[in-house]
C-alpha positions as CSV (number, residue, x, y, z in Angstrom):
1,M,35.9,6.8,-0.1
2,P,33.2,7.0,-2.8
3,S,34.2,8.6,-6.1
4,Q,33.6,12.3,-6.7
5,E,31.1,11.3,-9.4
6,F,29.1,9.4,-6.8
7,R,29.3,12.2,-4.3
8,D,28.1,14.7,-6.9
9,F,25.3,12.4,-8.0
10,N,24.1,11.8,-4.4
11,A,24.2,15.5,-3.7
12,R,21.9,16.2,-6.6
13,L,19.5,13.5,-5.3
14,F,19.3,15.2,-1.9
15,A,19.0,18.6,-3.5
16,H,16.0,17.4,-5.4
17,P,14.4,14.6,-3.4
18,A,12.0,12.3,-5.2
19,S,9.5,12.4,-2.2
20,F,7.6,9.4,-3.7
21,E,5.7,9.0,-0.4
22,T,3.9,12.4,-0.9
23,I,2.2,11.0,-4.1
24,K,-0.9,9.2,-3.0
25,D,-2.3,8.3,-6.4
26,P,-0.6,5.1,-7.7
27,V,-1.2,6.1,-11.4
28,K,0.4,9.5,-10.8
29,L,3.3,7.8,-9.0
30,R,3.9,5.5,-12.0
31,E,3.9,8.6,-14.3
32,V,6.4,10.5,-12.1
33,F,8.7,7.5,-11.8
34,A,8.6,6.8,-15.6
35,A,9.3,10.5,-16.3
36,M,12.3,10.5,-13.9
37,N,13.8,7.6,-15.8
38,G,13.1,9.1,-19.3
39,E,13.0,7.2,-22.5
40,P,15.5,4.2,-22.7
41,T,18.5,4.8,-25.0
42,V,18.3,3.0,-28.3
43,C,21.6,1.1,-28.9
44,P,22.5,-0.4,-32.3
45,D,23.8,-3.6,-30.8
46,V,20.6,-4.3,-28.8
47,T,17.5,-6.0,-30.1
48,I,14.2,-5.5,-28.2
49,A,11.3,-7.8,-28.8
50,S,7.9,-8.1,-27.1
51,A,6.5,-11.4,-26.0
52,D,3.4,-12.8,-24.4
53,A,4.5,-15.1,-21.6
54,N,1.5,-17.1,-20.7
55,G,-0.6,-13.9,-20.6
56,V,2.2,-11.8,-18.9
57,P,3.6,-9.1,-21.0
58,G,7.3,-9.7,-21.6
59,E,10.3,-8.2,-23.4
60,W,13.4,-9.8,-24.7
61,V,16.7,-7.9,-24.5
62,E,19.4,-9.4,-26.7
63,I,22.9,-8.0,-27.3
64,A,24.5,-8.9,-30.5
65,G,26.5,-12.1,-30.0
66,S,24.5,-13.3,-26.9
67,D,24.1,-16.9,-26.1
68,P,20.4,-17.6,-26.9
69,S,20.4,-20.7,-24.6
70,R,21.0,-18.6,-21.4
71,V,18.5,-16.2,-19.9
72,I,18.2,-13.6,-17.1
73,L,14.6,-13.4,-16.1
74,F,14.3,-9.9,-14.6
75,L,11.7,-8.7,-12.2
76,H,11.7,-4.9,-11.9
77,G,11.4,-2.9,-8.7
78,G,8.9,-0.2,-7.6
79,G,7.3,-1.4,-4.4
80,Y,4.9,-3.6,-6.3
81,V,3.1,-0.4,-7.2
82,F,5.2,1.3,-9.9
83,G,8.0,0.5,-12.3
84,S,7.9,-1.4,-15.6
85,I,9.8,-3.1,-18.3
86,T,10.6,0.3,-19.8
87,T,11.8,2.0,-16.6
88,H,14.3,-0.8,-16.0
89,R,15.3,-1.6,-19.5
90,S,18.7,0.2,-19.2
91,L,19.6,-2.0,-16.2
92,V,18.7,-5.2,-18.1
93,V,20.7,-4.0,-21.1
94,A,23.7,-3.3,-18.9
95,L,23.5,-6.8,-17.4
96,S,22.9,-8.5,-20.7
97,R,25.8,-6.6,-22.4
98,E,28.2,-7.5,-19.6
99,T,27.2,-11.2,-19.4
100,R,26.3,-11.8,-23.1
101,V,23.2,-13.5,-21.8
102,R,19.7,-12.7,-23.0
103,G,17.5,-10.7,-20.7
104,F,13.7,-11.4,-20.4
105,S,11.8,-8.8,-18.4
106,I,8.1,-9.1,-17.4
107,D,5.5,-6.5,-16.6
108,Y,3.9,-8.3,-13.7
109,R,0.5,-6.9,-12.5
110,L,0.8,-4.0,-10.1
111,A,-1.0,-3.1,-6.9
112,P,-3.4,-1.8,-5.8
113,E,-5.4,-2.8,-8.9
114,N,-3.8,-6.3,-8.7
115,P,-2.8,-7.0,-5.1
116,F,-0.8,-9.8,-3.6
117,P,-0.3,-12.6,-4.8
118,A,-0.6,-11.3,-8.4
119,A,3.0,-10.4,-8.8
120,V,4.2,-13.8,-7.6
121,E,1.7,-15.6,-9.8
122,D,2.9,-13.6,-12.9
123,A,6.6,-14.2,-12.1
124,V,6.0,-18.0,-11.9
125,R,4.0,-17.9,-15.1
126,G,6.8,-16.0,-16.8
127,Y,9.3,-18.6,-15.6
128,Q,7.1,-21.5,-16.7
129,W,6.8,-19.9,-20.2
130,L,10.6,-19.8,-20.5
131,L,10.6,-23.5,-19.7
132,A,8.0,-24.1,-22.3
133,Q,10.4,-22.4,-24.8
134,R,12.7,-25.4,-24.0
135,I,15.2,-23.3,-22.1
136,D,16.9,-25.5,-19.5
137,P,16.3,-24.3,-15.9
138,S,20.0,-24.6,-15.2
139,R,20.5,-21.9,-17.9
140,I,18.2,-19.4,-16.2
141,V,18.9,-16.9,-13.5
142,I,16.1,-15.0,-11.9
143,A,17.1,-11.4,-10.9
144,G,15.3,-8.4,-9.6
145,D,15.8,-5.1,-7.8
146,S,14.1,-3.7,-4.7
147,A,10.6,-5.2,-4.6
148,G,11.7,-7.2,-7.6
149,G,14.5,-8.6,-5.5
150,G,12.1,-9.7,-2.9
151,L,9.8,-11.1,-5.6
152,T,12.8,-13.1,-6.9
153,V,13.1,-14.9,-3.6
154,A,9.3,-15.3,-3.3
155,T,9.2,-16.8,-6.8
156,L,12.0,-19.3,-5.9
157,V,10.0,-20.3,-2.8
158,S,6.8,-20.7,-4.9
159,L,8.6,-22.7,-7.6
160,R,10.1,-25.0,-4.9
161,D,6.8,-25.5,-3.2
162,Q,5.1,-26.4,-6.5
163,G,7.8,-28.9,-7.3
164,L,8.9,-27.1,-10.4
165,P,12.5,-27.2,-11.7
166,L,14.6,-24.5,-10.1
167,P,16.8,-22.0,-11.9
168,A,20.6,-21.9,-11.5
169,A,20.5,-18.9,-9.1
170,G,18.7,-15.9,-7.8
171,V,20.2,-12.3,-7.9
172,C,18.7,-9.8,-5.5
173,L,19.7,-6.2,-5.8
174,S,18.7,-4.2,-2.6
175,P,15.8,-6.6,-2.1
176,W,12.7,-5.6,-0.1
177,T,12.0,-8.8,1.8
178,D,10.2,-7.7,5.0
179,L,6.7,-6.1,4.5
180,A,6.4,-6.1,8.3
181,L,9.1,-3.3,8.2
182,Q,10.9,-4.7,11.2
183,G,14.5,-3.9,10.1
184,E,16.4,-1.4,12.3
185,S,17.7,0.3,9.2
186,Q,14.1,1.6,8.5
187,K,15.1,4.2,11.2
188,T,18.9,4.2,11.4
189,K,19.4,4.8,7.6
190,A,16.5,7.2,7.1
191,S,18.7,10.3,6.9
192,V,21.1,8.9,4.3
193,D,18.7,7.2,1.9
194,P,17.6,9.6,-0.9
195,F,15.1,7.3,-2.4
196,I,13.3,5.1,0.1
197,S,11.5,6.2,3.3
198,A,9.6,4.3,6.0
199,A,6.5,6.2,4.9
200,L,6.9,5.0,1.3
201,C,7.4,1.4,2.4
202,A,4.2,1.6,4.6
203,S,2.2,3.0,1.7
204,N,3.4,0.3,-0.7
205,V,2.5,-2.4,1.9
206,R,-1.0,-1.1,2.1
207,H,-1.3,-1.1,-1.7
208,Y,0.1,-4.6,-2.1
209,I,-1.4,-6.6,0.8
210,G,-4.2,-4.2,2.0
211,N,-4.8,-3.1,5.6
212,A,-6.0,-6.6,6.6
213,G,-3.2,-8.5,4.8
214,D,-0.5,-10.5,6.6
215,P,2.9,-8.9,6.2
216,Y,4.5,-12.1,7.5
217,N,3.1,-14.2,4.6
218,P,6.2,-15.9,3.3
219,L,5.4,-15.1,-0.4
220,A,4.8,-11.4,0.4
221,S,7.8,-11.2,2.8
222,P,10.2,-13.9,1.8
223,L,12.4,-13.1,4.9
224,Y,9.8,-15.2,6.8
225,A,9.8,-18.1,4.3
226,D,11.4,-21.5,4.7
227,L,14.4,-21.0,2.5
228,R,15.7,-24.6,2.5
229,G,16.3,-26.1,-0.9
230,L,16.6,-22.8,-2.8
231,P,19.3,-22.3,-5.4
232,P,22.3,-20.1,-4.7
233,L,21.7,-16.4,-4.2
234,L,23.6,-13.2,-4.8
235,V,22.5,-10.4,-2.6
236,L,23.7,-6.8,-3.1
237,V,23.0,-3.9,-0.7
238,G,24.4,-0.5,0.1
239,T,25.1,0.9,3.6
240,A,23.0,4.0,2.9
241,E,19.7,2.1,2.5
242,V,16.6,2.0,4.6
243,L,16.2,-1.5,3.3
244,M,19.8,-2.6,4.3
245,D,18.5,-4.9,7.1
246,D,16.2,-6.6,4.6
247,S,19.3,-7.9,2.8
248,I,21.4,-8.6,5.8
249,R,18.7,-10.6,7.6
250,L,17.9,-12.5,4.4
251,V,21.5,-13.5,4.0
252,E,21.7,-14.7,7.6
253,K,18.5,-16.7,7.3
254,A,19.5,-18.2,3.9
255,R,22.8,-19.4,5.3
256,Q,21.1,-20.9,8.3
257,A,19.0,-22.8,5.8
258,Q,22.2,-24.1,4.1
259,V,21.6,-22.0,1.0
260,E,24.7,-20.8,-0.8
261,V,24.8,-17.0,-0.6
262,D,27.2,-14.4,-1.9
263,L,26.9,-10.9,-0.3
264,I,28.1,-7.7,-1.8
265,I,28.0,-4.7,0.5
266,G,28.5,-1.3,-1.1
267,E,30.0,1.2,1.4
268,Q,28.0,4.4,1.4
269,M,26.1,3.2,-1.7
270,I,22.4,4.0,-2.2
271,H,19.4,1.8,-3.1
272,V,20.0,-0.2,-6.3
273,W,23.1,1.7,-7.2
274,P,23.9,-0.5,-10.2
275,F,20.9,1.1,-11.9
276,F,23.1,4.2,-12.4
277,S,26.0,2.7,-14.3
278,D,26.0,5.7,-16.6
279,E,26.6,8.0,-13.7
280,F,29.4,6.8,-11.4
281,P,32.1,4.1,-11.4
282,E,30.8,2.2,-8.3
283,A,27.7,1.4,-10.3
284,R,29.7,0.2,-13.3
285,E,31.8,-1.9,-11.0
286,A,28.7,-3.5,-9.4
287,V,27.3,-4.4,-12.8
288,V,30.6,-6.2,-13.5
289,Q,30.4,-8.1,-10.2
290,I,26.8,-9.1,-10.8
291,A,27.7,-10.2,-14.4
292,N,30.6,-12.3,-13.2
293,Y,28.4,-14.1,-10.7
294,I,25.7,-14.7,-13.4
295,R,28.3,-16.1,-15.8
296,K,29.7,-18.4,-13.2
297,M,26.3,-19.7,-12.3
298,L,25.3,-20.3,-15.9
299,K,28.4,-22.2,-17.0
């Protein structure tokens, strides 16, 4: 049974639903999401430094005592429409602190101003920039949450297709992998997901690929990509997620393609619950599990 802290937190979410799907203006949506997350906490053991990664705005997150040769390239969530380095800094800090690995987040271009494939292009450029800094690809893990989790897989596919050196692993937290919205959980989990709705997903699809876009394009929906030859993956998903089937089907397809996959299923957990490591113990435990995987892959 989930902890009392989680149950109280979830009850507060349902008492004051985000209702992102009711906000039609992407700029307003970004403002609301940023306000919900508040200003990141300043920690004395954390150094934050901006960087220009081949024209893509980036941010280093370094915990005192981190190994500078190892990097988590982090791709934030937000349906390709909202979210930023700042909104997800606390999650990157938590992962960096637990792993003692440097984090590098990028502000990839957002839709609808910059539709598909802008996000994929920027993620690839950010990775190439890390390689240009003489960071060994075997010392890099690409990680992301929600849309950033799907973008993680799309980036790996793009890197493979371009013949570029692949990182040690990909980490996908509640990834959005199917812009065709074919997962049964779009309907079956609607009443238990306090964050994501089918309407929000449909709106973000329109913003990202447009009304005439192909939701089955493998770089927009990596569920439909050829996954052969990708590095190992960690996929984490909760059972109270509209996007649960995006993860389960991704894992099934990756295993069919002979990709090594670890799957963490959080019973009754919500979308990207590790994001809330300051709120309830299940989130803190998930951060530890993710960190253990990253450390193992970066040995």
